[in-house]
N, C-alpha and C positions, 0 to 999 in steps of 0.2 A: 505493500500497498504505501502509497506517494504522502510528500507530509500534506501536498493540493487537496488529496481523497481525505485524509484524516482532518482538517481541517474542517469541509464541507460534513461530513459522514456527522463527529460529534455536535455539530450546531443542526443539523437536522435529529438526533439524538436530545438531544437537549428540545428542542420545537415538542419534538412526540411525545416527550413526557415529564415539560415540566409541569402541568394541568395535578398529574401525579402525586411529583414531589411535593405539590402545595397539599394538594390531601390532607398526605402525611404529616404536614408540615403541624396544619390543621390538627388531624385523627392524634399528635405529640400532644400538642395546646391543651386539649381534653381531653388526652388519660392524665396530665398532672395537675390542673386546674386550672389553667390561662384562660379567663372567659374572653372573647372578643369580638364585638361581632360584625368584622371583619367580615367578608365578601374571598378580600382577595391579599396576598400577603404582595412583599414589595421580591417575591423572587425572581420573576419572573424579569425585569425590567434593569435589577439590580445588574441580576447575572448576564442580560441579551450588552449592557453598556461593559461590565468590566472584558467582557471574549471579545468586545470589538476591540479596545482599549487593550487588554494585553495579549492578545494574539492575533487578532485580523491587522491591525496596527505595528507589532512589532516591530524592527529595525528586518530580523533575518525574515519570515515568515515574508515583510510590504514587497523588499527583495526582490524574494522567488516570485512571486502569484507576478510581479513584472517579468521577470527572466521568463519563464516555465509561459502566461496567457501569448507568446507569440508565436507556441506549435500546437495552442489549441484548435486549429484549425486543418492541425491532420489526426487527429483522436477527439470522437466522440465521448466518453469518454471528458475529458480536461474542457468541451467547452462544455458539458454535464456540469461538471464542477466549477467554472468560470461562471457561468449563470447563475451558481447555487449563492457563490461568495456576494456577484453581486447583488441578488435580492440581499441577502445578511446585513449590505452598507443603505 
């Protein structure tokens, strides 16, 4: 698996499971007796922001994305990865 694939697959994993993780937080709150009237936590927004800052915008990954992007026309898999990366931003 390439780093580019890893970047996109991790973000997809997060998107597909964020609601489940949030549900676990609320179950944990309920179990330990923390009352909350919120329907959502800040988990999604915070995780998204940190992921973009620390992964997508890191100098090494940013440089790799720029250098590998030139080959995207030669690979459907890379094309798909870059479409997903563009959607993240």
